[in-house]
N, C-alpha and C positions, 0 to 999 in steps of 0.2 A: 600282186597276184593277178594273173591274166590268163585267159583261155589259151590252152596250148602249152602253158608253162609246166615244166616237169618239177615234181616235188618228191620228197622222201621223208620218212620218219616212222615212228612207232604208233600203231593203233592203240588208243588209250581206253576205248569203251565202244559199246554198240548202242546206236540210237534207236528210238521207236521207228519201226519200219525196217530194221535189220541192217542198215549200213554201218560200217565202222567209222569211228571218228578219229581224224588226224588233226592236230593243231599245227597251223602253219602261218607264220607272220601275224599272229594275233587273231586269226580267223579260224573257223571250224570248217573242215573239209569232210564231206561224207563220201565214203568209198565202199561200194558193194563187195560182198564176198570176202571180207577180211575178218580177222579174229583179234580179240584183245591180246596184245603182245607181239603181233606180226610186225616185222620191220619191212616196209614196202616202199616201192617207188610207183608213182602214178602221174597221170596227165590231167590237168584241170579242164573240165568240159563245161562248167557253168559257174558264174560268179555273181554274187550280190555284195552289198557293202559289208555284210557281217559273216557270210558263209558262202561256201561253194561246193560243187560236186567234182569228183575226179574219177577217172577210170583206172582200175588197177592194171599196172604194167608188169610188175615182178615182185615176188616175195623173196626177199634176201635172207631173212631168218624167220622160220615158221614158228608160230605160237604153239605151246603145248596143248592148247585148247582146240587146235585144228585137227580135222579128221578127213578121211577120204569119203566122198559121196558115193553111194551105191547106184545112183540113177544115171543112165546114159544120156539123159536129156537135161541134167542139172545145168543151170546158168543159161539155158536156152528156153526151157519151159517157164512160163510166168507164174507157176504155183509156188513151189518151195524156194526159200531164200536163205535158209540156215543149215542146209545139209553139210556144209563145210565145218560146222562146229560140233563138238561132242555134245551129247544130250545133256550131260550134267551142266555144261556151260550154258546151254540154251535155257535151262530152267533158272539158273542163277541170274541170267540177263533179264528174263521176263519178270522175275520177282523184284529185281531192282527197279525196273521201269515202272512197275505197278506202284511201288513205294514212292518213286519220284513224282508220279502223277498226283498222288494223294497229298504229298507235302507241298508241291509247287502249285498245282492248280486248285487242289482242295483246301490248301492252307491248314491242313491238319498235321501238326508236328508230332503229336504223341499218338502214333499208330499202334494198333494191336499187332502182335507177331503175325506175319503173313505166312499162312500155311500153304504148302505146295501140294497139289494133287496131280501126280504124274500119270502119263499114259504109256502104253507100249510105243516105242519110238517109231516103229514102222508097222505097216499092215493094219493100221487102226481105222482108216477112213471108210465108213459105211456108206456115205452119200457123196456122190461126185457129179459134177456137171461137165458134159463133153460137147464138143462142137463137130459139125460135119466137115470133113476134109473136102474142099471144093472139087478138086480133080485128082483123086488118088491114082497113083501109078499102079501098074499090074502087081498084085500081091501085097500092096501097101494097105495099112489100116485105113478104114473109112472114117475113123473118129480121131479126135485129137484134143489138145489143149492150146489155149492162146500162148503165143510166144511172149517172152518178156518184153514189156514196153512196146507192144505191137498188137494189131488186130489180126495178124496172120495166124493161121491154125497150124500147129506143129503135129503131124501124125505121130501117135505113140502106140507102142505094142506092149508096154509094161509100165507099171507105176509102183514103186516100192512102198508108198504110204497107203495104197489101196487095200481094202479088205480082200480076203482071199477069193471071195466070189467075183468081185470086180476084176481082180488081177487075172483070174482064170479066163474070164470073158475077153479081156484085152489080149492075152497071149494067144487065145484060140481064134481071135479076130471074129468073135461072135457078136460084138456090139455093132449094130446097124442103125443109123439115124432113122427115126420114123419119118414117114412122108410129111412134108410141109414144115418140118422142124429142123432148123439148122443148129439149134442148141437144145439139149435135152438132159434130164437128170436121171440117175439110177440110184437105187438103194439096195444094199445087200447085207444080210446078217444071218448067220447060220445057214439054213437051207432056203431062205427066202430071197428072191431076186425080183425087184420091181424096176420097171423102166417107163419113163414118161412117154406117152404116145402109144404104148403097148399095154402090157399088164402093169398098171401103175398104182392100183389100190391093193392094200393088204394090211396085215397086222404084224407089228414088230414086237418081239418079246422084250420087255424091260422089267427087271426084277421079278420075273415070273408072270407078269401081267401082259395080256395082249392089247397093244395100243393101236387103234386104227390110224392109218396114215395113207398119204397119197404122194407118189414120187414127184408130182408137180407142185406140191405145197411144202413150204419150208419145214425142215425137221433137222434136229442136231445131227452132226456128221460123225460123231464119235460116241457110239452107244456105251462103250466101256466106261468112259469118264462121265457120261450123262447119268448113268446109274449111281455113281458115287455122289454126284451133285443132288440127285433126287433124294437120296438117303439123308443128306445134310439138310436140305430144305424141309423135309418132313420132321427131322429132329428139332429144327428151329421152330416150326409151326406148333409142335407139341408143347412148347413153352408158353404159348399164347392163351388167352381166355377163350375156352372152347364154347362158351355160351353165346359168344358174339360171332357174327358171320366173318368169313374170310373173302378176300378178293384176289383174283388172278388176272392181272392186267397185262396186256399183250400176250394172251394165253396161248396163241397158236392153236394146236389141235388138242389142247387141254392136258398136256403131259404133267405139269406141276399139279394142276388141280386134281387130277386123277389120284395122285398119291397123298393128298391131304384131305380129300373130300369126306373121309370117315371121321375126321377129327372135329369138324365144325357143324354147327346147327344149320347153317345156310352158306351158300357159296355164290359169288358173283364173278362172271368171266367177261372180260372185255377184249375184243379182237377186231381190228379194222377189216381184215381179209375175210370175206364171207365164206370162202371155200374152207379155210382153216376152222372157222367157227362152226361150220356144219359138221366137221369131223369131231370137234370138241363135244358137240351135242351127242354124238354116237359114243364117245368115250366116257362121258360123265354119267353116273347112275344116281347121283344125289337128287332126292325128290324136291329139295329146296334150292336148286341151282337156277340162276337167272343168267341170261346171255345178252350182251350188248354189242352189236355190230357197228361200232362207232370209233372214231379216232380218240386218242387220249385227251386231246384238247376238248372235243365235244363231251366226252365223259366227265371231265373235270367241271365243265361249265354247268352241266345238268345234274351233277352228283347230289347236291343238297335238295334239289326239288323233285326230280323224277326217280333217280336210281336208289337213293339212300334214305330210307325212313329210320335208319339205325346207324350206329357207329360200327366200324370194323374192329376186330380184335387182331387181325393179321392180314398182311398183303405180301404177295410175291410179285415182283416187277421184273420183266424181261424185255426191255425196249429194244428197238433197232439201234443201229450205230449212232444215230443222232441223239440218243438219250431221251430224257423226259421233256415234254413240252413245257414252256413257262407256266401254262395254265395248270398242268398237273403238279408241277413243283410247288406252285402257290397253294394248291388244294392240300397237298400232303403236309406242307409247312403249318397250315392252320387246322386241318381236320384229319390228318393222317392217323393211322392206328398206332397203338403202343409199340408194335413190333413189325419190322419190314425186312424182307429178304430181297435184295436188289441184285439181280444177275445181269451182267453186262458183257457185251462184245467189244466195248471201247472204253478203256480205263480213263481216257481224258474226259469224256462226257460223264462217265460215272462219278469221277472225282468232282467235277463241276456241280453235279446234282447233289452229291453228298455234302458239299460245302453249304448249300442252301439249307439242307435238312439239319445239319449240325447247328447252324446259326439259329434255326427255329426251335432248338431244344433237344434234338436227338443226340445220342451218343453212338459213335461208330464202335460197336462192340466186337466185331469180327470181320476180318478181311482175308479172303482166300483166293488163290490163283489156281484155276483148273486148266490144265494143258490139253485143250480139245484139239489143237492143231500143231503137234510136234513138227519140226523141220521148217516151220514158218514163223514169222514174227507176230502172228496173231495172238492176242491175249484175251482170255475170258476170265471173269472174276466174280466173286460173290461178296457183297458187303451186307452185313447184318446190322441194322440200326434199331435202337430201342429208346423210347421216351417214357419217362416216369409219369 
C-alpha cells in the first residue's frame, strides 16, 4: 500500500469519527462520506504500518443506507459528517460504537441493553458557534462555519440542523458578528434569541422551568434531548438515599442540580468555570447548597478534609471530553456514593472511567445513548453505576 495507490472494495462499517472502513491488503483504510455496503474506489492519501486514509473517488454501487444530504454546504462545511446516511443507520452505528468502547476499553463484556434516545434529525440545534467572514462579498453572509480540515471560514446562509430561530436569522442575513469578536455563539429556543456580544443573557425554558444562561457560557445544544436526559437523571436520583446530600460535579450553570435539588437534604456543586458557577448560584434555590469553584482534581484532593463532612447518597458527573481526572477516579473508587449518573460527551474516556469504578465494586446498571447531535459522529451517553 502506498500513497497515490488506487483501491476498491466494500465499506464494512463506520469508525468512531464517522469514516467508513475498507479492508485492503490486511490493513484498515478510513474513507470519509461512505456508508456500510457501499462499493467504492478511492485513492490512498495517508499510510501507517497498520492503517491508512483514502479519498473517495467513486461509488460504484450505493448502499441502501445512503441518502441525499439536504445541505448545500455538506462535505465543505466542517460540521456535519453523517448527512449521507439515513438517520436509522446513524443511530445503529452510534449504538454499536458505544457498545464497542465499553467492551474494548472498559473491559465490560456483559453490558446492559443500550437504550437509544433519538432526536429530530434536523432543525434540532439550539446553540451554534459562528465565525466572522473576513472579507464578505457584496450581498454575502457575514458569518460562517469553518471549512472541513481548514481554518478558512465558509460563508453560510442556511443550516438544516439549526433551530428555526437561528435558521431564520441566517436566511435573513441578520446575524452580524459583534465588535472585537471573530467567533461568537448564539442560542435560540421558542421566542428567545441570545447572541454573545449582544443580548447574551436570558432564561431558557426546560421542562417548564426557567434556567438562567449566558450565550457565552457552555450550555447543551439540543434542548429537546436535554429534557429527556434531565427526566432520566431525576428518576435515577429518586432511587438514592434522600437523607444524604447529592453532588453535581462539573455542574455548569446547575442544570442537573436544579432538577434534583428538591429530592436531597443538601447539595454540593463543583464547577471550574467561575462564570458558569455564578449562573448556577442564580438557578439553585436550595438553602443547603454549597458551591466549589475548583477543578475536579482539586475537589477530589480536598474532599475528605474541607468539602465533605458527610458521605453522599448520589452524584451526577458531566465532565468535559477528557473525562474524570485520576484523582477524582481514585476518590470515587474509595469514597464514591452508592449511586452515580455519569453523563459523557466522549464514550472512550467514559468507558475508561467506568472500568475503574467497576473494578472498585460498582455495577454498570444502565447505559443509554442520547443523540444530541444528529448528522454528526458525536456521541453523548449516560452510564448509571451502583455500589451495594
